[in-house]
N, C-alpha and C positions, 0 to 999 in steps of 0.2 A: 047383981044382975045388970045394972046400969053400967058398971065398970067393964063388964065383959063385952057389952055392946060397943063400948068406946075404947077397945084395946088399941093403943097407939101403934102396935106392930102390924096392924092390918091396914091395907091400902083402901083408899076410898074408891068406890065403883067408877067414879069419873076418871080416876088415875088409871084404872084398868082399861077403860075405853081409850084413854089417851095413849097408853103403852101399846095396845093392840093396833091403834091407828098408826102409831109411829113404826111399828114392826112392818105393817103393810106398806107404809110409805117408803121405808128403807128398802124393803124387798123389791118393791116396784122400781125404785131408783137403781138398785143393783142390777136388776134384770134389764132395765133400760140401758144401763152402761154396758152390760155384758153383750146385749144385742148390738149395741153400737160397735163394740169391740169386734164382735164376730163379723159384722158387716164390713168394718174397716179391714179386718184380716182378710176376708174374702176379696175385698177390693184390692188390697195390697198384693195378695197372692195372684189375683188375676192380672194386676198391673205388672208384677214381677214376671209372671209367666209370659205375658205378651212382650214385655221388654226383652226377656231372655230369648223367646222365640225370634223376635226381631233381630236381636244381636246375633243369634246363631244363624239366622237366615242370611244376615249381612256377611257373616264369616264364611258361610257356605258359598255365597256369591263371589266373595273375594278369593276364596280358595279355588273356585272354578275358574275365575279370571287368571289367577296365578298359574293354574295348571295349563290353561290355554297359552299363557305367556311363555311358560317353560316349553310347551310343545312347539310354539312358533320359533323360539331360539334354537331348540333342538333340531327342528327341520332346517333352519338356516345353517347351523353347524354341520348337519349331515350333508347338505348340498355342497358347502365349502370343502368338507372333507373329501367328498367324492371328486370334486374338481381338482383339488391339490394332489390327490392320489393319481388321478388320470394324467395330470401334467407331469408328475414325477416319473410315471411309467414311460411316457413319451420321451421325457428328457433322458431317461436311461438308454433308450434306443439311440438318441442322438449322441450320447456319450460313447456308445459302442461304435457308431459311425466315425466319431473322432478318433477312437483308438485304432480302428481298422485303417483309417486314412493315415495316421501316424506311422503304423507299421509299413503301409504301402510306400509312403514317402521315404522311409528309412531304406527300403529295398531299392528305390529309384536312386537315392543318394549313393548307396553302395555300388550300384551299376555304373554311375557316372564316375565315381572314384576309381573303380576297377578299369574303366576305359582309359582314364588318365594314366594309371599305372602301366597298363598294357602298352600304351603308346610311348612310354619311356624306353621300351625295348627297340624302338626304331633306331637305326644306326646310320652313320655317315651323314650325308647331306640331307637325308630325310628326317633327321631328328631336329625338326624346325617347329617353332611356335606358330603353327598355322591357324587358319580359321577354325578348324575342327577343335583344336585345343582351346582356343578362346571361347568357343561356344560351350564346350564341355565344362570349363571353369564357371561360366555364367550359369549353366544348368545346375551345377553343384551349389552355387550361391543361392539360386532361386529356390531349390528344394530345401536347403538348410534354413532359409528365411521362413518358408512355409512350415517346416517342422517346428521352429520356434513359435510361430503364430498359433499353430494347432495345439502346441503344448500349453501355451497361456490360456487358450480357449478351453482346453480340457480342464485346467485348474479352475477356471471360472465356472465351468459346468458342475464340477464336483462340489464347489462351494454353494452353488444354487440348489443342488440336490440336497445338501446338508440343511440349508435354510428351509427348503420345502418340507423336509422331514421334521424339522423343529416346529414349523407351523402345523404340520399334521399331528405331532405329539400334543401340542397345546389344544388343538381341536378335539382330539380323542379324550384328553383329560377333562376338558370342559363338558364334552358329551357324556362322559362317565358320571360326572357330578350331576349333570342335568337329569340323567336317567335315574340316579339314586333319589334326587329331589322329587322327581315326578312320581316315582314309586311310593315315596313317603306321603306325598300330597294325595295320591290316589287312595292310599290307605286311610288317610285322614278324611277324605271326602266320603269314604264308605261307612264311616262311623256314625251311628245314631245314638239317641238316648237309650235305646233298648239293646244296643250291641252288647253281647256278653263280654266279660273280662275287662271292661273299661274300669279304670282305677283313678284314685286320687294320686296326683303327682305333686308332692309338697314343694319340690325344688324346680318345678316347671317354669315358675315366674321369674326365676333368676336368669339374668342375661349373661350367661357364661359363654366363653368362646369368642372367636373373632367375628362378631356380627358386622355385616357391611350394610350400607344403605342400598335401597333399590336402584338408585342412580349408579352407584359403584358396581352393583351386580350387572346392570345393563352395559355399563362401560367395559367391564371385564370381557364379556362375550363379544362386544362390538370390536374391541381391540384384537381379539383372536380372529374375527371375521375379516377385519381390515388387513391384518398381517397376512392371512391366507390369500386375500385378493391381491395384495401387493406382490407376494412371491409368485402367484399364478401369472400376473402380468409380466413380472420379471422373466419368468420361464418362457412365456410367449415371445418376448423380445429376444431372449437368448437363442431360442430355436430359429428365429428369423436370421439372427447373426450367424449362427452355425451353418445354416443353409447357404447363406451368401458367402461365407468364408470358404466352405468346401467347394462351392461352384467356382468362385474366383480362383482358388488355388488350382483346381483342375484345369481351368482355362490357361493360367500362367504356365503351368508345367507342360501342358500339351503344346502351347505355342513355342516354348523353348525346346521341347522334344523334337518338334518339326524342324526348328532351326538347326539343331545338332545333326539330325538325319540328313538334311539338305547339304550341310557342310561336309558330312561324311561322303555322300554321293558325289559331290563336286570334286572333293579331294581324290576319291577313288578314280574318277574319270581322268583327272590331271595326271595321277600316278600311272594309270594305264597308258595314257598317251605318251608320257615320258618313257615308259618301259617299251612301248612299241617303237618309238623313235630310236631308243638304244638298241633294240633288236635289229632294226633296219641298219643302223650303223655297224653293228656286229657282223651282220651278213655281208655288208660291203667290205669290212676289214678282212673277213675270212676269204671272200672272193679275191681281194687284193693280195692277201697272203698266198693263196694258191697260185695267183698269177706271178707273184714275185718268186715263189719257189720254182715255178716253171722257167722263169727268166734266168734264175741262178743256174738251174740245170742246163739251160741252153748255152749260157755264157761258158760254163765249165766245159761243155761239149765242144763249143766253138774253139775255145783256147786249146783244148786237148787235140782237136783235129788240126790246128795250126802247128802244133809242136812237132809232129811227125815229119812233114815236108821240110821244116826249118832244119831239124836235126839231120835229115838225109842230105840236104843241100850243103850244110856246113861241114858235115862229115866228109863229103866228097871234096869240098874245097880244101879242107885240112889234108886229106890224103894226096891231092894233086900238087899241094905245095911241097911235097917231098920228092917230086920228080927230079932226076939228076941232070946236071949240066944244062945242055941246050934244050933238053926235053921240058925244062921249066918254061913253057911257052904260054903266053896269054892268048890262047886260041879261042875259038867260038864256044867250046864247051865251058872253058873257064868263065868266059864272058856271060854265058847263059846262066851258069850257076850263081854268079854274082847278082845277076838281075833277078833270079828266082828268090834268093835270100832277101834282097831289098824289097821285092814285091810282097812277100809274105809278112815281113816286118811292118811294111807300110799298111797292109790290111789289118793287122792286129792293132796297130796304133789308131787306125781309122775307126775301128769298132769301139775302142775305148773313148775316142773323141766324141763319137755319136752319143755315148752314155753321158758324157759331161755336158754336151750341148743341151740335152733335154733336162738337165738339172735333176735327174732321177738318181744317178749314182756318181760319186766323185771318183771313185776308183773301182770301176767294174765290179768284180766279184766281192771285194771287201765292203764296198758301199752297198751292194745288193744285200749282203748278209746283215749289215747294220740296219738297213731298212726293214728286213725281215724280223729282226729282233724288236724293232720299234713297233711293227705291226702286231707281234706277239704280245708285247706289253700292253698295247692298245686293246687287244682282244681280251686279255685278262682283266684290264680295268673296266671294260664294258660288261664283261660277264659278272664281275663283282657288283657293279652298279645295278645290273639287272636283278641280281640276288637281293640287293638292298630294296629295290622296288617290290620284288615278290614278297619280301618280309613285311614291308609296309602294307601291302594289299592283304596279306594274311592277317595281320593285326587288325586292320580297319574293317575288312569285310567278314572275316571268319570269327575272330575273337570278339570284336566290339559290336558289329552290326547284328550278328546272330544273337548275341546276348541281349542287345537292345530290343530285338523283336519280341522278347518275352515281357517287356515293360507294359504294364497295364495302368492307364490313367483314367480314373472315373470320379464321379461326385460322391461315391461311397454312400 
């Protein structure tokens, strides 16, 4: 019985109390640690949540700032694009002006060259390198110089249009990228923690692709803007140059045009005066020819009238020289006949002498006929010279001046 009460396998009550106390103490300790862990977890969760919210808020602010920055540059690019498009359209109208001016100048040059060719048809003494020809040559040189200048200016304009379009292309590409970036950032800004279909993107953290720095990003758009500004300013300067070139070209051509027309008018007046003088001389020659023809007819008549009495008188003398013997008497009849023959002969010789004294004819009828031939040659020469003048006037007034009346000189 005593051994049963003292069985060594049984614990002492004090040990039981000790174990229970230890269990309580351990449980309380575990509970305390658990409560601390829970409190720390809630604190950590709260801290992480606040940090996450703060980070997300910062990201949202930066995203909004980025969106505003993109909008700013997009607006800048839009403005520059509108300006460069506007300047290019205006420059295209200036290009059309240059092309019309070139065509107009080529027509003016063709007219000047045609006038020079027409005036090669002048003949005789009128085929002279006169003031008209000198001014026409100058006009052709002036117009050719302007054609060369306009051609170079047109090439410069085409190059500027190409550069404008290059700047426009860069702006459009930049704007396209800005639009895409803004669309993406707008989408990102719309996302919240409760947005459906948001996912984990395992590879999102990898910096793949050609990332640039914000400074490079700004510099890229800034370069496009500066290039557009530069080409716009170049376009403005070129427009002023084209205006000045066209204006000065019109002034130079109009000035030379007036010089040529003045030379034509002066030359036409000179030719008309020469023609009038020749016509006056021709009228004088024709009058003198008519007078000489009358003179020759009068001489022939006078000589013919003298031949009858001479023949009668000489025939009578010849017949009376055959009187026989003593009848061959130098009587008053014979004496009168001798005097008649001498008187008629003397009158004929006196008529010829009068012609010689006046130095008009050397030998009456023969000289008069030679003078008539000379007058005829003079008449033909004058008529030919008048035709030369008429041909010159036709070329200058009809062919050239009427063609030049169609010339139109403007600033285009």
